[in-house]
VOGU-3710 file (C-alpha; in Angstrom, 3 decimals, decimal comma):
1> mtneeakqlp> 72,662/21,178/66,154  76,778/21,438/66,828  78,053/23,160/69,858  78,533/26,242/67,702  75,112/26,711/66,806  74,469/25,688/69,600  76,885/29,121/70,944  74,604/30,963/68,977  71,639/30,776/71,041  70,594/33,389/73,294
11> hgiyrlhlie> 69,794/31,836/77,584  66,410/32,021/78,128  63,975/28,739/77,754  63,670/27,141/74,605  61,866/23,523/73,480  64,409/21,398/71,641  63,661/19,106/69,062  65,324/15,966/69,859  66,389/14,615/66,960  64,981/10,601/67,224
21> ggtilaavgs> 61,312/12,813/67,776  60,652/14,339/71,054  60,190/17,805/72,524  62,112/18,868/76,102  61,472/21,959/77,378  65,082/23,066/78,873  66,965/26,490/80,616  69,955/26,871/78,199  72,918/29,280/79,858  76,026/29,392/79,226
31> dpsgdrwiap> 79,877/28,884/81,245  82,805/30,800/81,605  83,368/29,735/77,995  80,973/31,015/76,155  79,807/27,123/75,109  75,729/26,896/75,834  74,773/24,186/78,829  71,301/22,661/79,495  69,324/21,711/82,332  66,069/20,080/81,664
41> cnwignigat> 62,843/20,673/83,568  61,528/17,356/82,654  65,492/15,046/82,650  67,021/13,574/86,158  70,367/13,258/84,719  72,898/15,669/82,993  71,472/19,513/85,101  74,600/21,499/83,197  75,346/19,221/80,272  77,596/21,193/77,749
51> dlwdavesae> 77,958/17,756/75,077  74,060/17,045/74,910  74,107/19,141/71,560  74,641/16,966/68,776  70,904/15,180/70,246  69,714/18,628/69,310  67,863/19,082/65,905  66,106/22,688/65,985  66,242/24,772/69,202  62,461/27,008/69,724
61> leipaqpfye> 62,729/30,061/72,568  60,091/30,344/74,488  60,572/33,127/76,935  64,194/34,883/76,674  65,724/35,675/79,216  66,797/39,411/79,955  69,935/41,543/82,113  68,409/41,872/85,977  71,629/43,294/87,413  75,011/43,740/86,865
71> fnsdyrrglt> 77,580/43,868/90,009  81,327/43,495/89,977  82,867/41,222/92,339  87,264/40,590/93,348  87,507/36,536/92,631  90,719/35,104/92,904  93,290/37,870/92,136  90,697/39,474/89,170  88,108/41,952/88,660  85,134/39,692/87,229
81> tqkhlkidre> 81,515/41,259/86,239  78,569/38,683/86,376  75,321/39,287/84,923  72,062/37,754/86,642  69,027/37,208/84,042  65,903/37,012/84,926  62,958/36,335/83,183  60,356/38,806/81,435  57,761/37,479/81,580  55,844/35,056/83,947
91> i> 54,538/31,165/82,665
//
């Protein structure tokens, strides 16, 4: 999967199918530039990595994240809007 393909994924919990075989369960979100990060639930390292997408063959959305609430805050001379996400069902 390319970074451009990954950018099309909505935030949520995914079952990621790896090119070399196997699957991982991971949270997928985005950084300020829009790149998607992967936070695998069963890995020790590379938490929040954005450079692992080339190892992913496909992504299956298990639990979508929904906007929970928004708030505005002044941060470094600019007004930013931050979205907080919640999972819409229990595991």
